[in-house]
KEDRENZA-816079 format. One line per 5 residues: number of its first residue (from 1); for each residue y, z, x of N, C-alpha, C, O. Coordinates in Angstrom, 1 decimal. Layout:
REM residues N
NUM	Y/Z/X/Y/Z/X/Y/Z/X/Y/Z/X ~ ...
***
This chain:
REM residues 64
1	124.1/-182.5/50.5/125.3/-182.2/51.2/125.5/-181.0/50.9/125.3/-181.1/49.6 ~ 125.8/-180.0/51.2/127.7/-179.0/51.1/128.3/-179.3/51.5/128.4/-179.8/52.6 ~ 129.4/-179.0/50.3/130.9/-179.6/50.9/131.2/-178.5/51.2/130.9/-177.5/50.5 ~ 131.9/-178.5/52.3/132.7/-176.8/53.0/134.0/-177.1/53.5/134.5/-176.4/54.4 ~ 134.7/-178.2/52.9/135.7/-178.4/53.3/136.8/-177.4/53.0/137.9/-177.5/53.6
6	136.5/-176.2/51.7/137.2/-175.5/51.5/137.6/-174.5/52.1/138.5/-173.7/51.8 ~ 136.5/-174.3/53.2/136.1/-173.1/53.9/137.5/-173.3/55.2/137.9/-172.3/55.9 ~ 138.2/-174.6/55.5/139.0/-175.0/56.1/138.6/-174.8/57.9/139.5/-174.7/58.8 ~ 137.3/-174.8/58.0/137.0/-174.1/59.5/136.4/-175.6/60.0/135.7/-176.3/59.4 ~ 136.8/-175.8/61.1/136.1/-176.9/61.9/134.6/-177.0/61.9/133.8/-176.2/61.6
11	134.5/-178.2/62.4/132.5/-178.3/62.1/131.8/-178.0/63.3/130.6/-178.4/63.3 ~ 132.3/-177.0/64.6/131.7/-176.5/65.0/131.5/-174.8/64.7/130.5/-174.1/64.9 ~ 132.9/-174.5/64.1/133.0/-173.3/63.0/131.9/-173.2/62.0/131.2/-172.3/61.7 ~ 131.9/-174.6/61.4/130.6/-174.3/60.1/129.1/-174.2/60.7/128.2/-173.6/60.0 ~ 128.8/-174.8/61.9/127.5/-174.7/62.7/127.5/-173.2/62.9/126.4/-172.6/62.8
16	128.5/-172.6/63.2/128.4/-171.1/63.7/128.4/-170.4/62.4/127.5/-169.5/62.3 ~ 128.8/-170.6/61.7/128.8/-169.8/60.2/127.2/-169.9/59.7/126.5/-168.9/59.3 ~ 126.7/-171.3/59.7/125.3/-171.2/59.6/124.5/-170.8/60.2/123.6/-170.2/59.6 ~ 124.5/-171.1/61.7/123.4/-170.7/62.3/123.7/-168.8/62.5/123.0/-167.9/62.1 ~ 124.8/-169.0/63.0/124.8/-167.0/63.6/125.1/-166.1/62.5/124.7/-164.9/62.4
21	126.1/-166.8/61.3/126.3/-165.6/60.4/124.7/-165.5/59.2/123.9/-164.6/59.1 ~ 124.7/-166.6/58.6/123.5/-167.1/57.6/122.4/-167.3/58.1/121.4/-167.1/57.3 ~ 122.1/-167.6/59.4/120.8/-167.8/60.0/120.2/-168.9/59.5/119.0/-168.9/59.7 ~ 120.6/-169.8/58.9/120.3/-170.9/58.4/120.2/-172.0/59.3/121.4/-172.3/59.6 ~ 119.4/-172.9/59.9/119.6/-174.3/60.0/119.7/-175.3/59.3/118.7/-175.7/58.7
26	120.9/-175.7/59.4/121.0/-177.7/58.4/121.7/-178.2/59.8/122.1/-177.7/60.9 ~ 121.4/-179.2/59.1/121.9/-180.4/59.6/123.7/-180.4/59.9/124.3/-180.0/58.9 ~ 124.5/-180.7/60.7/125.8/-180.7/60.4/125.9/-182.5/60.2/125.5/-183.5/60.8 ~ 126.8/-182.3/58.9/127.4/-183.3/58.7/127.7/-184.6/59.3/127.5/-185.8/58.9 ~ 128.3/-184.2/60.4/128.8/-185.3/61.5/127.8/-186.1/62.2/128.1/-187.1/62.9
31	126.3/-185.7/62.1/125.4/-186.4/62.5/125.1/-187.7/61.8/124.2/-188.5/61.9 ~ 126.3/-187.7/61.1/125.5/-189.4/59.7/127.3/-189.8/59.7/127.9/-190.3/58.8 ~ 127.9/-189.3/61.2/128.8/-190.3/61.1/130.2/-189.1/60.8/130.1/-187.9/60.4 ~ 131.4/-190.2/61.4/132.6/-188.6/60.8/132.7/-188.7/59.3/133.5/-187.8/59.1 ~ 132.3/-189.2/58.4/132.9/-189.2/57.0/132.2/-187.8/56.4/132.3/-187.3/55.2
36	131.3/-187.4/57.5/130.4/-186.1/57.1/131.2/-184.6/57.7/130.8/-183.5/57.6 ~ 132.4/-185.2/58.5/132.8/-183.7/58.9/133.3/-182.7/57.4/133.9/-183.2/56.5 ~ 133.1/-181.8/57.5/133.5/-180.4/56.3/131.7/-180.3/55.5/131.3/-179.4/54.6 ~ 131.0/-181.3/56.1/129.7/-180.9/55.5/128.7/-180.8/56.2/128.4/-181.2/57.4 ~ 127.5/-179.8/55.0/126.6/-179.6/56.5/125.6/-180.3/55.2/126.1/-180.7/54.1
41	124.2/-180.5/55.5/122.9/-181.1/54.9/121.8/-180.0/55.1/121.4/-179.4/56.1 ~ 121.7/-179.9/53.9/120.5/-178.9/53.7/119.7/-179.2/53.0/119.9/-179.4/51.8 ~ 118.1/-179.3/53.5/117.0/-179.8/53.1/116.5/-179.0/52.1/115.9/-178.0/52.5 ~ 116.6/-179.2/50.8/116.0/-178.3/49.3/114.6/-178.7/49.4/114.0/-177.9/48.7 ~ 113.7/-179.6/49.9/112.5/-179.6/50.1/111.9/-178.5/50.0/110.7/-178.6/50.5
46	112.1/-177.3/49.5/111.0/-176.2/49.8/110.7/-175.6/48.4/111.1/-176.1/47.4 ~ 110.0/-174.2/48.4/109.9/-173.5/47.1/111.4/-172.9/46.8/112.3/-172.6/47.6 ~ 111.3/-172.8/45.1/112.7/-172.0/45.1/113.1/-171.0/45.7/114.1/-171.0/46.4 ~ 112.5/-170.3/45.5/112.0/-168.6/46.1/112.4/-169.0/47.7/112.8/-167.9/48.2 ~ 112.5/-169.6/48.3/113.3/-169.9/49.5/114.7/-170.2/50.0/115.6/-169.9/50.8
51	114.5/-171.3/48.6/116.2/-171.9/48.3/116.9/-170.6/47.8/118.0/-170.6/48.3 ~ 116.7/-170.0/47.3/117.3/-168.9/46.4/117.5/-167.7/47.6/118.4/-166.9/47.6 ~ 116.4/-167.7/48.8/116.8/-167.0/49.6/118.0/-167.4/50.9/118.7/-166.8/51.8 ~ 117.8/-168.5/50.6/118.9/-169.4/51.9/120.0/-169.5/51.1/120.9/-169.2/51.8 ~ 120.6/-169.6/49.9/122.0/-169.8/49.2/122.8/-167.9/49.2/124.0/-167.6/49.2
56	121.6/-166.9/49.0/122.1/-165.6/49.3/122.5/-165.5/50.5/123.7/-165.1/50.6 ~ 121.6/-165.7/51.8/122.4/-165.3/52.7/123.5/-166.2/53.3/124.1/-166.1/54.3 ~ 123.5/-167.5/52.2/125.0/-167.9/52.7/126.2/-167.9/52.2/127.3/-168.3/52.5 ~ 125.7/-167.1/51.2/126.9/-166.6/50.1/127.2/-164.8/50.8/128.1/-164.0/50.5 ~ 126.3/-164.5/51.8/126.6/-162.9/52.0/127.6/-163.6/53.5/128.7/-163.1/53.8
61	127.0/-164.6/54.3/127.6/-164.8/55.1/129.7/-165.4/54.9/130.7/-165.1/55.6 ~ 129.7/-166.0/54.0/131.3/-166.9/53.8/131.9/-165.4/53.4/132.8/-164.8/54.0 ~ 131.2/-164.9/52.5/131.8/-163.6/51.3/132.0/-162.4/52.1/133.0/-161.7/51.9 ~ 130.9/-162.2/53.1/131.0/-161.0/53.7/131.2/-160.4/55.4/131.2/-159.1/55.6
***
């Protein structure tokens, strides 16, 4: 799980950030219950290069 609470975004805004700006498909933390609010679930079962690219996309979406 990626802890996104410091971004101070609603869960809907988090999903939009990941999908629309970072172009990543993650699971909303709330899929797993109310305690998942502010989190996104990232599956890291992939090649390292894929993970690095995804993290770079996320960094650009948050900072850019």
